[in-house]
mmCIF file of the N, C-alpha and C atoms, coordinates in Angstrom:
data_MODEL
# 
_entry.id   MODEL 
# 
loop_
_atom_site.group_PDB 
_atom_site.id 
_atom_site.type_symbol 
_atom_site.label_atom_id 
_atom_site.label_alt_id 
_atom_site.label_comp_id 
_atom_site.label_asym_id 
_atom_site.label_entity_id 
_atom_site.label_seq_id 
_atom_site.pdbx_PDB_ins_code 
_atom_site.Cartn_x 
_atom_site.Cartn_y 
_atom_site.Cartn_z 
_atom_site.occupancy 
_atom_site.B_iso_or_equiv 
_atom_site.pdbx_formal_charge 
_atom_site.auth_seq_id 
_atom_site.auth_comp_id 
_atom_site.auth_asym_id 
_atom_site.auth_atom_id 
_atom_site.pdbx_PDB_model_num 
ATOM 1   N N  . MET A 1 1  ? 127.892 119.917 108.841 1.00 0.00 ? 1  MET A N  1 
ATOM 2   C CA . MET A 1 1  ? 127.400 118.661 108.319 1.00 0.00 ? 1  MET A CA 1 
ATOM 3   C C  . MET A 1 1  ? 126.091 118.908 107.584 1.00 0.00 ? 1  MET A C  1 
ATOM 4   N N  . ALA A 1 2  ? 125.955 118.320 106.413 1.00 0.00 ? 2  ALA A N  1 
ATOM 5   C CA . ALA A 1 2  ? 124.768 118.523 105.593 1.00 0.00 ? 2  ALA A CA 1 
ATOM 6   C C  . ALA A 1 2  ? 123.573 117.780 106.182 1.00 0.00 ? 2  ALA A C  1 
ATOM 7   N N  . GLU A 1 3  ? 122.389 118.369 106.022 1.00 0.00 ? 3  GLU A N  1 
ATOM 8   C CA . GLU A 1 3  ? 121.161 117.750 106.502 1.00 0.00 ? 3  GLU A CA 1 
ATOM 9   C C  . GLU A 1 3  ? 120.756 116.621 105.556 1.00 0.00 ? 3  GLU A C  1 
ATOM 10  N N  . TYR A 1 4  ? 120.349 115.478 106.119 1.00 0.00 ? 4  TYR A N  1 
ATOM 11  C CA . TYR A 1 4  ? 119.934 114.340 105.312 1.00 0.00 ? 4  TYR A CA 1 
ATOM 12  C C  . TYR A 1 4  ? 118.557 114.610 104.721 1.00 0.00 ? 4  TYR A C  1 
ATOM 13  N N  . VAL A 1 5  ? 118.408 114.384 103.440 1.00 0.00 ? 5  VAL A N  1 
ATOM 14  C CA . VAL A 1 5  ? 117.123 114.520 102.763 1.00 0.00 ? 5  VAL A CA 1 
ATOM 15  C C  . VAL A 1 5  ? 116.709 113.135 102.286 1.00 0.00 ? 5  VAL A C  1 
ATOM 16  N N  . MET A 1 6  ? 115.573 112.660 102.794 1.00 0.00 ? 6  MET A N  1 
ATOM 17  C CA . MET A 1 6  ? 115.104 111.330 102.428 1.00 0.00 ? 6  MET A CA 1 
ATOM 18  C C  . MET A 1 6  ? 114.605 111.322 100.990 1.00 0.00 ? 6  MET A C  1 
ATOM 19  N N  . LYS A 1 7  ? 115.044 110.322 100.249 1.00 0.00 ? 7  LYS A N  1 
ATOM 20  C CA . LYS A 1 7  ? 114.605 110.165 98.871  1.00 0.00 ? 7  LYS A CA 1 
ATOM 21  C C  . LYS A 1 7  ? 113.193 109.581 98.846  1.00 0.00 ? 7  LYS A C  1 
ATOM 22  N N  . ASP A 1 8  ? 112.467 109.872 97.769  1.00 0.00 ? 8  ASP A N  1 
ATOM 23  C CA . ASP A 1 8  ? 111.119 109.358 97.621  1.00 0.00 ? 8  ASP A CA 1 
ATOM 24  C C  . ASP A 1 8  ? 111.143 107.831 97.541  1.00 0.00 ? 8  ASP A C  1 
ATOM 25  N N  . ASN A 1 9  ? 110.119 107.214 98.112  1.00 0.00 ? 9  ASN A N  1 
ATOM 26  C CA . ASN A 1 9  ? 109.940 105.756 98.137  1.00 0.00 ? 9  ASN A CA 1 
ATOM 27  C C  . ASN A 1 9  ? 111.090 105.043 98.846  1.00 0.00 ? 9  ASN A C  1 
ATOM 28  N N  . SER A 1 10 ? 111.487 105.611 99.993  1.00 0.00 ? 10 SER A N  1 
ATOM 29  C CA . SER A 1 10 ? 112.527 104.999 100.820 1.00 0.00 ? 10 SER A CA 1 
ATOM 30  C C  . SER A 1 10 ? 112.137 105.137 102.289 1.00 0.00 ? 10 SER A C  1 
ATOM 31  N N  . MET A 1 11 ? 112.856 104.418 103.156 1.00 0.00 ? 11 MET A N  1 
ATOM 32  C CA . MET A 1 11 ? 112.598 104.530 104.591 1.00 0.00 ? 11 MET A CA 1 
ATOM 33  C C  . MET A 1 11 ? 113.873 104.294 105.374 1.00 0.00 ? 11 MET A C  1 
ATOM 34  N N  . SER A 1 12 ? 113.859 104.750 106.614 1.00 0.00 ? 12 SER A N  1 
ATOM 35  C CA . SER A 1 12 ? 114.975 104.595 107.535 1.00 0.00 ? 12 SER A CA 1 
ATOM 36  C C  . SER A 1 12 ? 114.396 104.153 108.873 1.00 0.00 ? 12 SER A C  1 
ATOM 37  N N  . LEU A 1 13 ? 114.827 102.990 109.369 1.00 0.00 ? 13 LEU A N  1 
ATOM 38  C CA . LEU A 1 13 ? 114.269 102.414 110.593 1.00 0.00 ? 13 LEU A CA 1 
ATOM 39  C C  . LEU A 1 13 ? 115.358 102.170 111.635 1.00 0.00 ? 13 LEU A C  1 
ATOM 40  N N  . LEU A 1 14 ? 114.975 102.267 112.894 1.00 0.00 ? 14 LEU A N  1 
ATOM 41  C CA . LEU A 1 14 ? 115.844 101.938 114.020 1.00 0.00 ? 14 LEU A CA 1 
ATOM 42  C C  . LEU A 1 14 ? 115.106 100.970 114.937 1.00 0.00 ? 14 LEU A C  1 
ATOM 43  N N  . LYS A 1 15 ? 115.850 100.145 115.659 1.00 0.00 ? 15 LYS A N  1 
ATOM 44  C CA . LYS A 1 15 ? 115.254 99.215  116.616 1.00 0.00 ? 15 LYS A CA 1 
ATOM 45  C C  . LYS A 1 15 ? 114.480 100.010 117.670 1.00 0.00 ? 15 LYS A C  1 
ATOM 46  N N  . ASN A 1 16 ? 113.276 99.536  117.978 1.00 0.00 ? 16 ASN A N  1 
ATOM 47  C CA . ASN A 1 16 ? 112.406 100.208 118.938 1.00 0.00 ? 16 ASN A CA 1 
ATOM 48  C C  . ASN A 1 16 ? 112.898 99.930  120.361 1.00 0.00 ? 16 ASN A C  1 
ATOM 49  N N  . GLY A 1 17 ? 113.455 100.924 121.020 1.00 0.00 ? 17 GLY A N  1 
ATOM 50  C CA . GLY A 1 17 ? 113.976 100.786 122.374 1.00 0.00 ? 17 GLY A CA 1 
ATOM 51  C C  . GLY A 1 17 ? 112.904 100.687 123.435 1.00 0.00 ? 17 GLY A C  1 
ATOM 52  N N  . TYR A 1 18 ? 111.631 100.930 123.077 1.00 0.00 ? 18 TYR A N  1 
ATOM 53  C CA . TYR A 1 18 ? 110.521 100.876 124.034 1.00 0.00 ? 18 TYR A CA 1 
ATOM 54  C C  . TYR A 1 18 ? 109.792 99.540  124.007 1.00 0.00 ? 18 TYR A C  1 
ATOM 55  N N  . LYS A 1 19 ? 110.186 98.644  123.118 1.00 0.00 ? 19 LYS A N  1 
ATOM 56  C CA . LYS A 1 19 ? 109.530 97.334  123.027 1.00 0.00 ? 19 LYS A CA 1 
ATOM 57  C C  . LYS A 1 19 ? 110.031 96.423  124.133 1.00 0.00 ? 19 LYS A C  1 
ATOM 58  N N  . THR A 1 20 ? 109.099 95.702  124.746 1.00 0.00 ? 20 THR A N  1 
ATOM 59  C CA . THR A 1 20 ? 109.451 94.696  125.743 1.00 0.00 ? 20 THR A CA 1 
ATOM 60  C C  . THR A 1 20 ? 108.869 93.363  125.285 1.00 0.00 ? 20 THR A C  1 
ATOM 61  N N  . ASP A 1 21 ? 109.370 92.265  125.821 1.00 0.00 ? 21 ASP A N  1 
ATOM 62  C CA . ASP A 1 21 ? 108.878 90.941  125.436 1.00 0.00 ? 21 ASP A CA 1 
ATOM 63  C C  . ASP A 1 21 ? 107.387 90.832  125.689 1.00 0.00 ? 21 ASP A C  1 
ATOM 64  N N  . GLY A 1 22 ? 106.662 90.357  124.673 1.00 0.00 ? 22 GLY A N  1 
ATOM 65  C CA . GLY A 1 22 ? 105.243 90.103  124.835 1.00 0.00 ? 22 GLY A CA 1 
ATOM 66  C C  . GLY A 1 22 ? 104.322 91.259  124.508 1.00 0.00 ? 22 GLY A C  1 
ATOM 67  N N  . ASP A 1 23 ? 104.847 92.446  124.245 1.00 0.00 ? 23 ASP A N  1 
ATOM 68  C CA . ASP A 1 23 ? 103.940 93.547  123.906 1.00 0.00 ? 23 ASP A CA 1 
ATOM 69  C C  . ASP A 1 23 ? 103.714 93.617  122.393 1.00 0.00 ? 23 ASP A C  1 
ATOM 70  N N  . ASN A 1 24 ? 102.787 94.462  121.971 1.00 0.00 ? 24 ASN A N  1 
ATOM 71  C CA . ASN A 1 24 ? 102.412 94.552  120.555 1.00 0.00 ? 24 ASN A CA 1 
ATOM 72  C C  . ASN A 1 24 ? 103.148 95.652  119.805 1.00 0.00 ? 24 ASN A C  1 
ATOM 73  N N  . LYS A 1 25 ? 104.094 96.309  120.445 1.00 0.00 ? 25 LYS A N  1 
ATOM 74  C CA . LYS A 1 25 ? 104.810 97.402  119.787 1.00 0.00 ? 25 LYS A CA 1 
ATOM 75  C C  . LYS A 1 25 ? 105.666 96.863  118.646 1.00 0.00 ? 25 LYS A C  1 
ATOM 76  N N  . PRO A 1 26 ? 105.887 97.697  117.624 1.00 0.00 ? 26 PRO A N  1 
ATOM 77  C CA . PRO A 1 26 ? 106.724 97.245  116.505 1.00 0.00 ? 26 PRO A CA 1 
ATOM 78  C C  . PRO A 1 26 ? 108.169 97.024  116.942 1.00 0.00 ? 26 PRO A C  1 
ATOM 79  N N  . ASP A 1 27 ? 108.856 96.146  116.230 1.00 0.00 ? 27 ASP A N  1 
ATOM 80  C CA . ASP A 1 27 ? 110.261 95.867  116.516 1.00 0.00 ? 27 ASP A CA 1 
ATOM 81  C C  . ASP A 1 27 ? 111.160 96.993  116.011 1.00 0.00 ? 27 ASP A C  1 
ATOM 82  N N  . TYR A 1 28 ? 110.767 97.613  114.899 1.00 0.00 ? 28 TYR A N  1 
ATOM 83  C CA . TYR A 1 28 ? 111.521 98.721  114.309 1.00 0.00 ? 28 TYR A CA 1 
ATOM 84  C C  . TYR A 1 28 ? 110.562 99.837  113.936 1.00 0.00 ? 28 TYR A C  1 
ATOM 85  N N  . THR A 1 29 ? 110.979 101.078 114.152 1.00 0.00 ? 29 THR A N  1 
ATOM 86  C CA . THR A 1 29 ? 110.178 102.240 113.779 1.00 0.00 ? 29 THR A CA 1 
ATOM 87  C C  . THR A 1 29 ? 111.075 103.270 113.113 1.00 0.00 ? 29 THR A C  1 
ATOM 88  N N  . GLY A 1 30 ? 110.458 104.163 112.366 1.00 0.00 ? 30 GLY A N  1 
ATOM 89  C CA . GLY A 1 30 ? 111.248 105.207 111.726 1.00 0.00 ? 30 GLY A CA 1 
ATOM 90  C C  . GLY A 1 30 ? 110.425 106.043 110.780 1.00 0.00 ? 30 GLY A C  1 
ATOM 91  N N  . ASN A 1 31 ? 111.109 106.602 109.810 1.00 0.00 ? 31 ASN A N  1 
ATOM 92  C CA . ASN A 1 31 ? 110.503 107.517 108.859 1.00 0.00 ? 31 ASN A CA 1 
ATOM 93  C C  . ASN A 1 31 ? 110.569 106.951 107.457 1.00 0.00 ? 31 ASN A C  1 
ATOM 94  N N  . ALA A 1 32 ? 109.627 107.404 106.631 1.00 0.00 ? 32 ALA A N  1 
ATOM 95  C CA . ALA A 1 32 ? 109.586 106.993 105.234 1.00 0.00 ? 32 ALA A CA 1 
ATOM 96  C C  . ALA A 1 32 ? 109.050 108.141 104.399 1.00 0.00 ? 32 ALA A C  1 
ATOM 97  N N  . LYS A 1 33 ? 109.307 108.073 103.124 1.00 0.00 ? 33 LYS A N  1 
ATOM 98  C CA . LYS A 1 33 ? 108.707 109.001 102.175 1.00 0.00 ? 33 LYS A CA 1 
ATOM 99  C C  . LYS A 1 33 ? 108.138 108.143 101.054 1.00 0.00 ? 33 LYS A C  1 
ATOM 100 N N  . VAL A 1 34 ? 106.812 108.207 100.899 1.00 0.00 ? 34 VAL A N  1 
ATOM 101 C CA . VAL A 1 34 ? 106.112 107.376 99.918  1.00 0.00 ? 34 VAL A CA 1 
ATOM 102 C C  . VAL A 1 34 ? 105.288 108.290 99.022  1.00 0.00 ? 34 VAL A C  1 
ATOM 103 N N  . GLY A 1 35 ? 105.588 108.295 97.747  1.00 0.00 ? 35 GLY A N  1 
ATOM 104 C CA . GLY A 1 35 ? 104.859 109.151 96.812  1.00 0.00 ? 35 GLY A CA 1 
ATOM 105 C C  . GLY A 1 35 ? 104.954 110.621 97.167  1.00 0.00 ? 35 GLY A C  1 
ATOM 106 N N  . GLY A 1 36 ? 106.092 111.014 97.742  1.00 0.00 ? 36 GLY A N  1 
ATOM 107 C CA . GLY A 1 36 ? 106.309 112.409 98.111  1.00 0.00 ? 36 GLY A CA 1 
ATOM 108 C C  . GLY A 1 36 ? 105.710 112.812 99.446  1.00 0.00 ? 36 GLY A C  1 
ATOM 109 N N  . VAL A 1 37 ? 105.076 111.873 100.162 1.00 0.00 ? 37 VAL A N  1 
ATOM 110 C CA . VAL A 1 37 ? 104.430 112.161 101.449 1.00 0.00 ? 37 VAL A CA 1 
ATOM 111 C C  . VAL A 1 37 ? 105.296 111.622 102.580 1.00 0.00 ? 37 VAL A C  1 
ATOM 112 N N  . ASP A 1 38 ? 105.607 112.456 103.576 1.00 0.00 ? 38 ASP A N  1 
ATOM 113 C CA . ASP A 1 38 ? 106.360 112.010 104.750 1.00 0.00 ? 38 ASP A CA 1 
ATOM 114 C C  . ASP A 1 38 ? 105.479 111.112 105.600 1.00 0.00 ? 38 ASP A C  1 
ATOM 115 N N  . MET A 1 39 ? 106.014 109.934 105.957 1.00 0.00 ? 39 MET A N  1 
ATOM 116 C CA . MET A 1 39 ? 105.248 108.929 106.690 1.00 0.00 ? 39 MET A CA 1 
ATOM 117 C C  . MET A 1 39 ? 106.046 108.415 107.882 1.00 0.00 ? 39 MET A C  1 
ATOM 118 N N  . LYS A 1 40 ? 105.323 107.751 108.815 1.00 0.00 ? 40 LYS A N  1 
ATOM 119 C CA . LYS A 1 40 ? 105.929 106.968 109.877 1.00 0.00 ? 40 LYS A CA 1 
ATOM 120 C C  . LYS A 1 40 ? 105.913 105.523 109.400 1.00 0.00 ? 40 LYS A C  1 
ATOM 121 N N  . ALA A 1 41 ? 106.970 104.785 109.671 1.00 0.00 ? 41 ALA A N  1 
ATOM 122 C CA . ALA A 1 41 ? 107.052 103.389 109.256 1.00 0.00 ? 41 ALA A CA 1 
ATOM 123 C C  . ALA A 1 41 ? 107.245 102.500 110.481 1.00 0.00 ? 41 ALA A C  1 
ATOM 124 N N  . SER A 1 42 ? 106.617 101.331 110.464 1.00 0.00 ? 42 SER A N  1 
ATOM 125 C CA . SER A 1 42 ? 106.725 100.353 111.551 1.00 0.00 ? 42 SER A CA 1 
ATOM 126 C C  . SER A 1 42 ? 106.891 98.967  110.961 1.00 0.00 ? 42 SER A C  1 
ATOM 127 N N  . ILE A 1 43 ? 107.760 98.157  111.601 1.00 0.00 ? 43 ILE A N  1 
ATOM 128 C CA . ILE A 1 43 ? 108.005 96.783  111.164 1.00 0.00 ? 43 ILE A CA 1 
ATOM 129 C C  . ILE A 1 43 ? 107.923 95.849  112.375 1.00 0.00 ? 43 ILE A C  1 
ATOM 130 N N  . TRP A 1 44 ? 107.219 94.741  112.199 1.00 0.00 ? 44 TRP A N  1 
ATOM 131 C CA . TRP A 1 44 ? 107.149 93.688  113.208 1.00 0.00 ? 44 TRP A CA 1 
ATOM 132 C C  . TRP A 1 44 ? 107.838 92.449  112.661 1.00 0.00 ? 44 TRP A C  1 
ATOM 133 N N  . ILE A 1 45 ? 108.577 91.735  113.509 1.00 0.00 ? 45 ILE A N  1 
ATOM 134 C CA . ILE A 1 45 ? 109.237 90.490  113.120 1.00 0.00 ? 45 ILE A CA 1 
ATOM 135 C C  . ILE A 1 45 ? 108.466 89.336  113.752 1.00 0.00 ? 45 ILE A C  1 
ATOM 136 N N  . ASN A 1 46 ? 108.003 88.414  112.916 1.00 0.00 ? 46 ASN A N  1 
ATOM 137 C CA . ASN A 1 46 ? 107.227 87.266  113.382 1.00 0.00 ? 46 ASN A CA 1 
ATOM 138 C C  . ASN A 1 46 ? 107.798 85.986  112.798 1.00 0.00 ? 46 ASN A C  1 
ATOM 139 N N  . LYS A 1 47 ? 107.300 84.865  113.279 1.00 0.00 ? 47 LYS A N  1 
ATOM 140 C CA . LYS A 1 47 ? 107.656 83.549  112.731 1.00 0.00 ? 47 LYS A CA 1 
ATOM 141 C C  . LYS A 1 47 ? 106.417 82.943  112.095 1.00 0.00 ? 47 LYS A C  1 
ATOM 142 N N  . THR A 1 48 ? 106.588 82.316  110.931 1.00 0.00 ? 48 THR A N  1 
ATOM 143 C CA . THR A 1 48 ? 105.486 81.613  110.288 1.00 0.00 ? 48 THR A CA 1 
ATOM 144 C C  . THR A 1 48 ? 105.306 80.256  110.958 1.00 0.00 ? 48 THR A C  1 
ATOM 145 N N  . LYS A 1 49 ? 104.254 79.540  110.579 1.00 0.00 ? 49 LYS A N  1 
ATOM 146 C CA . LYS A 1 49 ? 104.032 78.195  111.124 1.00 0.00 ? 49 LYS A CA 1 
ATOM 147 C C  . LYS A 1 49 ? 105.185 77.260  110.781 1.00 0.00 ? 49 LYS A C  1 
ATOM 148 N N  . ASP A 1 50 ? 105.869 77.559  109.662 1.00 0.00 ? 50 ASP A N  1 
ATOM 149 C CA . ASP A 1 50 ? 107.014 76.745  109.234 1.00 0.00 ? 50 ASP A CA 1 
ATOM 150 C C  . ASP A 1 50 ? 108.313 77.164  109.915 1.00 0.00 ? 50 ASP A C  1 
ATOM 151 N N  . GLY A 1 51 ? 108.262 78.189  110.772 1.00 0.00 ? 51 GLY A N  1 
ATOM 152 C CA . GLY A 1 51 ? 109.449 78.651  111.472 1.00 0.00 ? 51 GLY A CA 1 
ATOM 153 C C  . GLY A 1 51 ? 110.287 79.667  110.716 1.00 0.00 ? 51 GLY A C  1 
ATOM 154 N N  . LYS A 1 52 ? 109.791 80.122  109.564 1.00 0.00 ? 52 LYS A N  1 
ATOM 155 C CA . LYS A 1 52 ? 110.519 81.123  108.787 1.00 0.00 ? 52 LYS A CA 1 
ATOM 156 C C  . LYS A 1 52 ? 110.265 82.515  109.352 1.00 0.00 ? 52 LYS A C  1 
ATOM 157 N N  . THR A 1 53 ? 111.241 83.385  109.227 1.00 0.00 ? 53 THR A N  1 
ATOM 158 C CA . THR A 1 53 ? 111.104 84.759  109.692 1.00 0.00 ? 53 THR A CA 1 
ATOM 159 C C  . THR A 1 53 ? 110.257 85.547  108.699 1.00 0.00 ? 53 THR A C  1 
ATOM 160 N N  . GLN A 1 54 ? 109.286 86.283  109.240 1.00 0.00 ? 54 GLN A N  1 
ATOM 161 C CA . GLN A 1 54 ? 108.395 87.091  108.422 1.00 0.00 ? 54 GLN A CA 1 
ATOM 162 C C  . GLN A 1 54 ? 108.424 88.529  108.933 1.00 0.00 ? 54 GLN A C  1 
ATOM 163 N N  . LEU A 1 55 ? 108.561 89.472  108.015 1.00 0.00 ? 55 LEU A N  1 
ATOM 164 C CA . LEU A 1 55 ? 108.505 90.885  108.359 1.00 0.00 ? 55 LEU A CA 1 
ATOM 165 C C  . LEU A 1 55 ? 107.172 91.443  107.886 1.00 0.00 ? 55 LEU A C  1 
ATOM 166 N N  . ARG A 1 56 ? 106.479 92.154  108.760 1.00 0.00 ? 56 ARG A N  1 
ATOM 167 C CA . ARG A 1 56 ? 105.235 92.831  108.405 1.00 0.00 ? 56 ARG A CA 1 
ATOM 168 C C  . ARG A 1 56 ? 105.364 94.277  108.816 1.00 0.00 ? 56 ARG A C  1 
ATOM 169 N N  . GLY A 1 57 ? 104.782 95.141  108.027 1.00 0.00 ? 57 GLY A N  1 
ATOM 170 C CA . GLY A 1 57 ? 104.913 96.551  108.351 1.00 0.00 ? 57 GLY A CA 1 
ATOM 171 C C  . GLY A 1 57 ? 103.766 97.380  107.853 1.00 0.00 ? 57 GLY A C  1 
ATOM 172 N N  . ASN A 1 58 ? 103.795 98.657  108.236 1.00 0.00 ? 58 ASN A N  1 
ATOM 173 C CA . ASN A 1 58 ? 102.801 99.596  107.752 1.00 0.00 ? 58 ASN A CA 1 
ATOM 174 C C  . ASN A 1 58 ? 103.376 101.007 107.717 1.00 0.00 ? 58 ASN A C  1 
ATOM 175 N N  . PHE A 1 59 ? 102.651 101.871 107.042 1.00 0.00 ? 59 PHE A N  1 
ATOM 176 C CA . PHE A 1 59 ? 102.977 103.281 106.963 1.00 0.00 ? 59 PHE A CA 1 
ATOM 177 C C  . PHE A 1 59 ? 101.783 104.073 107.469 1.00 0.00 ? 59 PHE A C  1 
ATOM 178 N N  . GLN A 1 60 ? 102.061 105.187 108.143 1.00 0.00 ? 60 GLN A N  1 
ATOM 179 C CA . GLN A 1 60 ? 101.017 106.120 108.558 1.00 0.00 ? 60 GLN A CA 1 
ATOM 180 C C  . GLN A 1 60 ? 101.496 107.523 108.246 1.00 0.00 ? 60 GLN A C  1 
ATOM 181 N N  . GLU A 1 61 ? 100.577 108.378 107.831 1.00 0.00 ? 61 GLU A N  1 
ATOM 182 C CA . GLU A 1 61 ? 100.951 109.766 107.583 1.00 0.00 ? 61 GLU A CA 1 
ATOM 183 C C  . GLU A 1 61 ? 101.450 110.384 108.876 1.00 0.00 ? 61 GLU A C  1 
ATOM 184 N N  . LYS A 1 62 ? 102.517 111.154 108.790 1.00 0.00 ? 62 LYS A N  1 
ATOM 185 C CA . LYS A 1 62 ? 103.120 111.745 109.986 1.00 0.00 ? 62 LYS A CA 1 
ATOM 186 C C  . LYS A 1 62 ? 102.166 112.668 110.717 1.00 0.00 ? 62 LYS A C  1 
ATOM 187 N N  . ASP A 1 63 ? 101.395 113.450 109.988 1.00 0.00 ? 63 ASP A N  1 
ATOM 188 C CA . ASP A 1 63 ? 100.524 114.434 110.624 1.00 0.00 ? 63 ASP A CA 1 
ATOM 189 C C  . ASP A 1 63 ? 99.131  113.920 110.915 1.00 0.00 ? 63 ASP A C  1 
ATOM 190 N N  . GLY A 1 64 ? 98.846  112.670 110.558 1.00 0.00 ? 64 GLY A N  1 
ATOM 191 C CA . GLY A 1 64 ? 97.487  112.160 110.730 1.00 0.00 ? 64 GLY A CA 1 
ATOM 192 C C  . GLY A 1 64 ? 97.338  111.205 111.883 1.00 0.00 ? 64 GLY A C  1 
ATOM 193 N N  . GLY A 1 65 ? 96.449  111.507 112.813 1.00 0.00 ? 65 GLY A N  1 
ATOM 194 C CA . GLY A 1 65 ? 96.102  110.587 113.882 1.00 0.00 ? 65 GLY A CA 1 
ATOM 195 C C  . GLY A 1 65 ? 97.145  110.449 114.962 1.00 0.00 ? 65 GLY A C  1 
ATOM 196 N N  . LYS A 1 66 ? 96.846  109.569 115.915 1.00 0.00 ? 66 LYS A N  1 
ATOM 197 C CA . LYS A 1 66 ? 97.742  109.310 117.036 1.00 0.00 ? 66 LYS A CA 1 
ATOM 198 C C  . LYS A 1 66 ? 98.749  108.242 116.655 1.00 0.00 ? 66 LYS A C  1 
ATOM 199 N N  . THR A 1 67 ? 99.899  108.292 117.275 1.00 0.00 ? 67 THR A N  1 
ATOM 200 C CA . THR A 1 67 ? 100.922 107.270 117.066 1.00 0.00 ? 67 THR A CA 1 
ATOM 201 C C  . THR A 1 67 ? 100.474 105.981 117.736 1.00 0.00 ? 67 THR A C  1 
ATOM 202 N N  . PRO A 1 68 ? 100.464 104.850 117.009 1.00 0.00 ? 68 PRO A N  1 
ATOM 203 C CA . PRO A 1 68 ? 99.976  103.592 117.576 1.00 0.00 ? 68 PRO A CA 1 
ATOM 204 C C  . PRO A 1 68 ? 100.969 102.891 118.506 1.00 0.00 ? 68 PRO A C  1 
ATOM 205 N N  . PHE A 1 69 ? 102.153 103.463 118.711 1.00 0.00 ? 69 PHE A N  1 
ATOM 206 C CA . PHE A 1 69 ? 103.167 102.780 119.519 1.00 0.00 ? 69 PHE A CA 1 
ATOM 207 C C  . PHE A 1 69 ? 103.847 103.736 120.448 1.00 0.00 ? 69 PHE A C  1 
# 
């Protein structure tokens, strides 16, 4: 089976199995490649005041710093 190579400016996320109700951990985590740099990606699912679903996320360099989750 061929090894998957992530394309630039893309990401792949999976549901975070370590998240529990009420904690601050992201709902989805995974990998991304942004501008040729391998990154960690995180997404949180929230509700707006109007009740609409809102997705918020961030990227962190894979080799930089501690994992926030």
